[in-house]
C-alpha positions as CSV (number, residue, x, y, z in Angstrom):
1,M,2.3,-58.7,33.4
2,A,2.4,-57.5,29.9
3,V,5.8,-56.6,28.5
4,I,6.0,-53.5,26.5
5,R,8.9,-53.4,24.0
6,V,10.0,-50.1,22.8
7,Q,12.4,-49.7,19.8
8,P,15.3,-47.4,20.5
9,L,15.0,-44.0,18.7
10,V,18.6,-44.3,17.5
11,P,21.3,-47.1,17.8
12,P,22.7,-47.2,21.4
13,V,26.2,-46.5,20.3
14,A,25.1,-43.1,19.1
15,G,23.4,-42.3,22.4
16,R,25.6,-39.4,23.6
17,V,25.9,-37.9,20.2
18,F,22.1,-38.1,19.9
19,V,21.6,-36.4,23.2
20,L,23.9,-33.5,22.3
21,G,22.4,-33.1,18.9
22,L,18.8,-33.2,20.2
23,A,19.8,-30.7,22.9
24,A,21.0,-28.4,20.1
25,L,17.7,-29.0,18.3
26,V,15.8,-27.9,21.4
27,A,17.9,-24.7,21.5
28,T,16.9,-23.9,17.9
29,A,13.4,-25.3,17.9
30,L,11.8,-21.9,17.4
31,P,11.4,-21.1,13.7
32,A,13.4,-18.2,12.4
33,R,10.2,-16.4,11.3
34,A,8.8,-16.6,14.8
35,Q,11.9,-14.8,16.2
36,A,11.7,-11.9,13.6
37,P,9.4,-9.0,14.6
38,N,6.3,-8.4,12.6
39,P,6.6,-5.8,9.8
40,T,5.2,-2.4,10.7
41,S,3.7,0.6,8.9
42,A,7.0,2.4,9.5
43,D,8.6,-0.1,7.0
44,N,5.6,-0.3,4.7
45,P,2.3,1.7,5.1
46,F,0.3,-1.4,3.8
47,F,1.1,-3.1,7.1
48,G,-0.8,-0.4,9.0
49,S,-4.3,1.0,9.1
50,V,-6.7,3.5,10.6
51,V,-8.4,1.8,13.5
52,A,-12.1,2.0,12.7
53,H,-13.6,-0.7,15.0
54,P,-13.7,0.0,18.8
55,L,-12.1,-2.6,21.0
56,S,-14.6,-5.1,22.4
57,Q,-14.4,-8.4,24.4
58,A,-16.6,-10.2,21.9
59,S,-14.7,-12.0,19.1
60,V,-15.1,-10.5,15.6
61,Q,-16.0,-13.1,13.0
62,L,-13.9,-12.6,9.9
63,S,-14.3,-14.2,6.6
64,L,-11.8,-13.6,3.8
65,D,-14.3,-11.2,2.1
66,D,-14.8,-9.3,5.3
67,S,-11.1,-8.9,5.8
68,V,-10.5,-7.7,2.3
69,Q,-13.3,-5.1,2.5
70,R,-12.1,-3.9,5.9
71,G,-8.6,-3.5,4.4
72,L,-10.0,-1.5,1.4
73,Q,-11.7,0.8,3.8
74,N,-9.0,1.3,6.5
75,N,-5.6,0.3,5.2
76,L,-3.0,3.0,5.7
77,G,-1.2,2.5,2.4
78,L,-4.4,2.8,0.4
79,K,-5.4,5.9,2.5
80,E,-2.1,7.6,1.5
81,A,-2.7,6.7,-2.2
82,E,-6.2,8.2,-2.0
83,E,-4.9,11.4,-0.5
84,D,-2.2,11.6,-3.1
85,E,-5.0,11.4,-5.8
86,A,-6.9,14.1,-4.0
87,T,-3.8,16.3,-4.0
88,I,-3.3,15.9,-7.7
89,R,-7.0,16.8,-8.4
90,G,-6.4,20.0,-6.4
91,E,-3.3,20.7,-8.4
92,K,-5.3,20.1,-11.6
93,N,-7.8,22.9,-10.5
94,Q,-4.8,25.2,-9.9
95,A,-3.5,24.5,-13.4
96,L,-7.0,25.2,-14.9
97,Q,-7.1,28.6,-13.2
98,Q,-4.1,29.6,-15.4
99,L,-6.4,29.4,-18.4
100,L,-9.5,30.9,-16.9
101,P,-10.3,34.6,-16.3
102,T,-9.6,36.1,-12.9
103,I,-12.0,38.7,-11.5
104,T,-11.5,40.5,-8.2
105,L,-13.5,43.2,-6.5
106,T,-11.8,45.6,-4.1
107,G,-13.2,48.5,-2.0
108,E,-11.6,50.9,0.4
109,T,-12.3,54.1,2.4
110,G,-10.1,56.2,4.6
111,F,-8.7,59.6,5.5
112,H,-5.5,60.8,3.7
113,Q,-3.2,63.7,4.7
114,H,-1.0,65.3,2.1
115,N,2.0,67.7,2.3
116,L,1.6,69.8,-0.8
117,A,5.0,71.3,-0.4
118,A,6.6,67.8,-0.4
119,L,4.7,67.1,-3.6
120,G,6.1,70.2,-5.3
121,F,3.3,72.7,-4.6
122,G,5.1,75.2,-2.3
123,P,5.0,79.0,-2.1
124,G,7.1,79.4,-5.2
125,T,4.4,77.5,-7.2
126,L,1.7,79.8,-5.9
127,A,3.8,82.9,-6.8
128,K,4.0,81.6,-10.4
129,F,0.3,81.2,-10.5
130,A,-0.2,84.7,-9.1
131,T,1.6,86.2,-12.0
132,L,-1.0,84.8,-14.3
133,S,-3.9,86.3,-12.4
134,A,-5.1,89.9,-12.9
135,G,-3.9,91.3,-9.6
136,G,-0.6,89.5,-9.6
137,T,-0.8,88.9,-5.8
138,P,-0.3,85.4,-4.5
139,P,-3.0,84.2,-2.2
140,T,-2.4,84.2,1.5
141,G,-3.3,81.9,4.3
142,V,-3.0,78.8,2.2
143,S,-2.3,75.6,4.1
144,F,0.1,73.3,2.5
145,I,-1.1,70.4,4.7
146,T,-4.4,69.1,3.3
147,R,-6.8,66.3,4.4
148,D,-9.4,64.4,2.4
149,E,-11.7,61.4,2.7
150,L,-11.4,59.0,-0.3
151,T,-13.9,56.1,-0.9
152,Q,-13.5,53.9,-4.0
153,G,-14.4,50.5,-5.4
154,Q,-12.6,48.7,-8.2
155,I,-13.3,45.5,-10.2
156,H,-10.3,43.9,-11.9
157,F,-10.3,41.4,-14.8
158,S,-7.4,39.5,-16.2
159,Q,-7.0,36.6,-18.5
160,T,-4.1,34.8,-20.3
161,L,-5.3,34.5,-23.9
162,F,-2.4,32.4,-25.0
163,S,0.4,30.7,-23.1
164,G,2.2,27.6,-24.4
165,P,3.5,26.6,-21.0
166,A,0.1,27.0,-19.4
167,I,-1.6,24.8,-22.1
168,A,1.1,22.1,-21.9
169,G,1.0,22.3,-18.1
170,W,-2.8,21.6,-18.2
171,K,-2.2,18.5,-20.3
172,A,0.6,17.4,-18.0
173,V,-1.5,17.7,-14.9
174,G,-4.4,15.9,-16.7
175,A,-2.1,12.9,-17.3
176,A,-0.9,13.2,-13.7
177,T,-4.5,12.7,-12.4
178,H,-4.6,9.4,-14.4
179,V,-1.2,8.4,-12.9
180,A,-2.6,9.1,-9.4
181,H,-5.7,7.1,-10.2
182,F,-3.8,4.0,-11.4
183,A,-1.5,4.4,-8.4
184,K,-4.5,4.2,-6.2
185,M,-5.8,1.1,-8.0
186,T,-2.4,-0.5,-7.7
187,A,-2.6,0.2,-4.0
188,R,-6.0,-1.5,-3.8
189,G,-4.5,-4.6,-5.4
190,E,-1.7,-4.5,-2.9
191,V,-4.2,-4.3,-0.1
192,V,-6.1,-7.3,-1.4
193,Q,-2.9,-9.4,-1.8
194,Q,-1.5,-8.4,1.6
195,V,-4.7,-9.1,3.5
196,A,-5.5,-12.3,1.6
197,T,-2.0,-13.6,2.1
198,V,-2.0,-13.0,5.8
199,Y,-5.5,-14.5,6.2
200,L,-4.4,-17.6,4.4
201,R,-1.2,-17.7,6.4
202,C,-3.2,-17.6,9.7
203,I,-5.1,-20.6,8.4
204,A,-1.9,-22.4,7.8
205,D,-0.5,-21.4,11.2
206,S,-3.6,-22.8,12.8
207,S,-3.0,-26.1,11.1
208,E,0.6,-26.0,12.2
209,V,-0.6,-25.5,15.8
210,D,-3.0,-28.5,15.5
211,N,-0.3,-30.7,14.0
212,S,2.2,-29.7,16.7
213,R,-0.4,-30.6,19.4
214,A,-0.9,-34.0,17.7
215,L,2.8,-34.7,17.6
216,L,3.2,-33.5,21.2
217,A,0.5,-36.0,22.2
218,Q,2.4,-38.8,20.4
219,D,5.7,-37.8,22.0
220,Q,4.0,-37.7,25.4
221,L,2.6,-41.2,25.0
222,L,6.0,-42.4,23.8
223,L,7.7,-40.9,26.8
224,E,5.1,-42.7,29.1
225,H,5.9,-46.0,27.4
226,V,9.6,-45.6,27.7
227,H,9.2,-44.5,31.4
228,E,7.2,-47.7,32.1
229,A,9.8,-49.8,30.3
230,H,12.6,-48.2,32.3
231,L,10.8,-48.9,35.6
232,A,10.3,-52.5,34.4
233,G,14.0,-52.7,33.8
234,I,13.7,-53.4,30.0
235,A,14.8,-50.0,28.8
236,A,17.9,-48.0,29.6
237,N,17.8,-44.6,31.3
238,L,19.3,-43.1,28.1
239,D,16.2,-44.2,26.2
240,E,13.9,-42.3,28.6
241,L,16.2,-39.3,28.3
242,R,16.0,-39.3,24.6
243,A,12.2,-39.5,24.7
244,R,12.0,-36.7,27.2
245,V,14.3,-34.4,25.1
246,Q,12.2,-35.1,22.0
247,F,9.0,-34.3,24.0
248,Q,10.4,-31.0,25.2
249,A,11.6,-30.1,21.7
250,Q,8.1,-30.7,20.4
251,Q,6.8,-28.5,23.2
252,Q,9.0,-25.7,21.9
253,V,7.8,-26.3,18.4
254,L,4.2,-26.0,19.6
255,I,5.0,-22.7,21.5
256,A,6.6,-21.3,18.4
257,A,3.6,-22.3,16.2
258,Q,1.2,-20.6,18.6
259,N,3.4,-17.5,18.7
260,A,3.5,-17.4,14.9
261,L,-0.3,-17.7,14.7
262,E,-0.8,-14.9,17.3
263,K,1.7,-12.6,15.5
264,D,0.1,-13.2,12.1
265,Q,-3.3,-12.5,13.5
266,I,-2.0,-9.2,14.9
267,L,-0.6,-8.3,11.5
268,L,-4.0,-9.1,9.9
269,K,-5.8,-6.9,12.4
270,R,-3.4,-4.1,11.8
271,E,-3.9,-4.3,8.1
272,I,-7.7,-4.1,8.2
273,G,-8.3,-1.5,10.9
274,L,-8.8,-3.6,14.0
275,D,-7.2,-3.0,17.4
276,A,-4.2,-5.4,18.0
277,A,-5.9,-6.7,21.1
278,Q,-9.3,-7.4,19.4
279,P,-10.1,-11.1,19.6
280,I,-10.9,-12.5,16.1
281,V,-12.2,-15.8,14.7
282,L,-11.4,-16.7,11.1
283,T,-14.5,-18.4,9.6
284,D,-13.2,-19.5,6.2
285,P,-11.3,-22.7,5.8
286,A,-8.5,-23.1,3.4
287,P,-10.1,-22.5,0.0
288,Y,-9.4,-24.8,-2.9
289,S,-10.4,-25.0,-6.6
290,D,-8.6,-26.1,-9.7
291,L,-7.6,-23.2,-11.9
292,A,-8.5,-23.4,-15.6
293,T,-5.4,-23.9,-17.7
294,Q,-4.2,-20.6,-19.3
295,T,-1.4,-20.0,-21.8
296,P,1.1,-17.2,-21.2
297,Q,-0.2,-15.4,-24.3
298,E,-3.7,-15.4,-22.9
299,V,-2.6,-14.0,-19.5
300,L,-0.3,-11.4,-21.1
301,A,-3.1,-10.1,-23.2
302,V,-5.2,-9.5,-20.1
303,A,-2.2,-8.1,-18.1
304,Y,-1.2,-5.5,-20.8
305,K,-4.8,-4.4,-20.7
306,D,-5.6,-4.4,-17.0
307,R,-2.3,-4.0,-15.1
308,Q,-2.7,-0.8,-13.2
309,D,1.1,-0.2,-12.8
310,Y,1.5,-0.6,-16.6
311,Q,-1.3,1.9,-17.2
312,N,0.3,4.1,-14.6
313,L,3.6,4.2,-16.5
314,Q,1.9,4.8,-19.8
315,N,0.2,7.9,-18.3
316,Q,3.5,9.0,-16.9
317,V,4.9,8.9,-20.4
318,V,2.1,11.2,-21.5
319,E,2.7,13.5,-18.5
320,Y,6.5,13.8,-19.2
321,R,5.8,14.5,-22.8
322,A,3.5,17.3,-21.8
323,I,6.1,18.6,-19.4
324,H,8.7,18.5,-22.2
325,S,6.3,20.4,-24.4
326,A,5.8,23.0,-21.7
327,Y,9.5,23.7,-21.5
328,R,9.8,23.9,-25.3
329,S,6.8,26.3,-25.5
330,Q,8.6,28.8,-23.3
331,R,10.0,30.2,-26.6
332,L,6.5,31.1,-27.7
333,P,5.0,34.6,-27.1
334,T,2.4,35.0,-24.3
335,L,-0.7,37.1,-24.8
336,A,-2.7,38.5,-21.9
337,F,-5.5,41.0,-21.3
338,N,-6.0,43.1,-18.1
339,S,-8.6,45.7,-17.2
340,Y,-10.3,47.4,-14.4
341,Y,-13.2,49.8,-13.7
342,A,-13.2,52.0,-10.6
343,V,-15.7,54.3,-8.9
344,S,-14.4,56.9,-6.4
345,T,-15.5,59.9,-4.4
346,V,-13.4,62.5,-2.5
347,N,-14.8,64.3,0.5
348,G,-18.3,63.5,-0.6
349,A,-18.0,65.7,-3.6
350,G,-19.7,63.3,-6.0
351,T,-18.5,60.2,-7.8
352,H,-16.7,59.6,-11.0
353,G,-15.6,56.5,-12.8
354,N,-12.4,55.5,-14.5
355,F,-11.2,52.4,-16.3
356,A,-8.3,50.9,-18.1
357,A,-8.1,48.1,-20.7
358,I,-4.6,46.8,-21.4
359,G,-3.4,44.1,-23.7
360,S,0.1,42.7,-23.3
361,L,2.3,40.6,-25.5
362,R,5.5,39.1,-24.1
363,I,8.1,37.6,-26.4
364,P,11.3,36.0,-25.0
365,L,14.2,37.3,-27.0
366,F,17.2,35.7,-25.4
367,R,17.1,33.2,-22.6
368,E,18.8,30.4,-24.5
369,A,20.9,28.7,-21.8
370,S,17.9,28.4,-19.4
371,L,15.5,27.2,-22.2
372,R,18.0,24.6,-23.5
373,G,18.7,23.4,-20.0
374,D,15.0,22.9,-19.3
375,E,14.5,21.1,-22.6
376,D,17.4,18.8,-22.1
377,A,16.4,17.9,-18.5
378,S,12.8,17.2,-19.5
379,R,13.9,15.1,-22.5
380,A,16.2,13.0,-20.3
381,Q,13.3,12.4,-17.8
382,L,11.0,11.4,-20.7
383,R,13.6,8.9,-22.1
384,G,14.0,7.5,-18.6
385,I,10.3,6.9,-18.1
386,Q,10.0,5.3,-21.6
387,A,12.8,2.9,-20.7
388,Q,11.0,2.0,-17.5
389,L,7.8,1.3,-19.5
390,A,9.7,-1.0,-21.9
391,D,11.3,-2.8,-19.0
392,L,8.0,-3.2,-17.2
393,R,6.5,-4.8,-20.3
394,I,9.3,-7.4,-20.2
395,H,8.9,-7.7,-16.4
396,I,5.2,-8.5,-16.8
397,D,6.0,-11.2,-19.2
398,E,8.5,-12.7,-16.7
399,Q,6.0,-12.4,-13.8
400,V,3.2,-14.1,-15.7
401,R,5.4,-17.0,-16.8
402,D,6.8,-17.4,-13.2
403,A,3.3,-17.3,-11.7
404,L,2.0,-19.9,-14.2
405,L,4.9,-22.2,-13.3
406,D,4.2,-21.8,-9.6
407,V,0.5,-22.5,-10.0
408,N,1.2,-25.7,-12.0
409,A,3.9,-26.9,-9.5
410,S,1.9,-26.1,-6.4
411,G,-1.2,-27.6,-7.9
412,Q,0.7,-30.9,-8.3
413,L,1.9,-30.6,-4.7
414,V,-1.7,-30.3,-3.6
415,Q,-2.6,-33.5,-5.4
416,T,0.2,-35.4,-3.8
417,A,-0.7,-34.0,-0.4
418,R,-4.3,-35.1,-0.9
419,S,-3.1,-38.6,-1.8
420,N,-1.0,-38.7,1.4
421,V,-4.0,-37.7,3.5
422,D,-6.1,-40.6,1.9
423,L,-3.3,-43.1,2.6
424,A,-2.9,-41.8,6.2
425,T,-6.6,-42.1,6.7
426,R,-6.6,-45.7,5.5
427,A,-3.6,-46.5,7.7
428,L,-5.4,-45.0,10.7
429,A,-8.5,-47.0,10.0
430,D,-6.5,-50.3,9.8
431,E,-4.6,-49.5,13.0
432,T,-7.9,-48.7,14.8
433,A,-9.2,-52.1,13.8
434,R,-6.0,-53.8,15.1
435,V,-6.3,-52.0,18.4
436,N,-9.9,-52.9,18.8
437,A,-9.0,-56.5,18.0
438,G,-6.3,-56.4,20.8
439,V,-3.4,-57.0,18.4
440,D,-1.7,-53.7,19.1
441,D,-1.6,-51.3,22.0
442,N,-2.5,-47.6,21.7
443,L,1.1,-46.4,20.7
444,P,0.8,-47.3,17.0
445,L,-2.7,-45.8,17.1
446,V,-1.4,-42.5,18.4
447,T,1.4,-42.7,15.8
448,A,-1.1,-43.2,13.0
449,Q,-3.2,-40.3,14.3
450,A,-0.1,-38.1,14.3
451,T,0.8,-39.2,10.8
452,L,-2.7,-38.3,9.6
453,A,-2.5,-34.9,11.4
454,S,0.9,-34.3,9.7
455,A,-0.5,-35.3,6.3
456,Q,-3.5,-32.9,6.8
457,H,-1.1,-30.2,7.9
458,N,1.0,-30.7,4.8
459,L,-2.2,-30.5,2.7
460,V,-3.0,-27.2,4.3
461,V,0.5,-25.9,3.6
462,S,0.2,-27.1,0.0
463,L,-3.1,-25.4,-0.3
464,Y,-1.6,-22.2,1.2
465,Q,1.2,-22.3,-1.4
466,Y,-1.2,-23.0,-4.2
467,N,-3.5,-20.1,-3.2
468,L,-0.5,-17.8,-2.9
469,A,0.6,-18.8,-6.4
470,K,-3.0,-18.1,-7.7
471,L,-3.0,-14.7,-6.0
472,A,0.3,-13.9,-7.6
473,L,-1.1,-14.9,-11.0
474,A,-4.2,-12.8,-10.5
475,R,-2.0,-9.9,-9.4
476,S,0.3,-10.4,-12.5
477,S,-2.8,-10.3,-14.7
478,G,-4.1,-7.1,-13.1
479,V,-7.5,-8.7,-12.0
480,L,-6.8,-9.4,-8.4
481,E,-9.3,-7.1,-6.8
482,T,-12.2,-8.1,-9.0
483,Q,-11.4,-11.9,-9.4
484,Y,-9.6,-13.0,-6.3
485,R,-12.7,-15.1,-5.2
486,A,-12.7,-16.9,-8.5
487,Y,-9.0,-17.6,-8.4
488,L,-9.1,-18.9,-4.8
489,G,-12.4,-20.8,-5.3
490,C,-14.2,-19.1,-2.4
């Protein structure tokens, strides 16, 4: 009968302490991230979407490109940014109308009843007219209640010929449309980063599940060996207890990994417009490519040119300058022109036309407190947005340098992880040869397989961190939407 010798997991004197500590490990085996609820669109609209794909039992095949494109079409945060831009375009047309002529056509017809006495044409008035006539006798039988039918049509024309606030307001709303455009482009970059990040995290989660299964298989085999040794009388019951606790702890780790994968898949589906219950299959593996070395100065030159949030603030400066100019121009006179032409007929007695042409000049003489208050408030807002722009320029420099450091560090981690995978592969090959030669049993072989699975998982995690660092660098440069494939090496 072959004797199976199992090395204790810890020194026997530490047995009770080990059991208590490992029991605590079981109680806390679920990762903290798995316990936290997934973010929702109530917290951030970029975590939500408009569901555009009907729920089906067939799995949807999703590549990274497919996910990004679905996100750009359906993501709630981007939808809100697009609606904000449409709102600003509507306000721009409203501001334009202040500088364009306004023409209206009106028409009306109706019966009117008049009390002549109430209008001042009573019997005394008739008597005065009678004295002017030849007979000097006032007319009799005159009704002081009259009725008439009036039909008329009018066309009105009005235009502001000069208004400083209207002109400055038009410039301000023009800058605001650029602000809304770059806000939308910033939202597009946010969608690409959010979707790509969750997609890559799902790949890492899947690797974590595979690694946890491999470790669980190792722990199960170890438990079987210890159990056999216990039955053979060469291992204590405490050793079997330790192995069983470790096996159950690894079961919880596997459950937590599966739960994290499913929750991240739900988050991905919510971001790209799929029903949360829709089955999906991610078709892209963890992408990898070395990124060409870039200096901070090279990246900064691109960032100051292409960063949408930087251009957004630049246009906000233009907008607030125009608003300040609009308040200052309230001291200027306003010149306007109004006119109308009307055609009317009374009781069918023929038509006649009338018109009016009126030019008006309005000059503010004294409204100093209000004017100065508006100017001071707008000047303070302008200084505030200029300070934000200066700070953002420094912040971009910081982000770029941090992203470059993260890319370099995570790239080195990938190289180390690749080396570990090569070493684990060689160790597994050697152990397979020993088992085939009858030198070892299958426990070291399973251990070597678990070591390789762990090394492969670490490689996937390193690739995930490396890809996140490259996404952050592309976002810091302002080229994420157009160049994310090149940065990730898809």
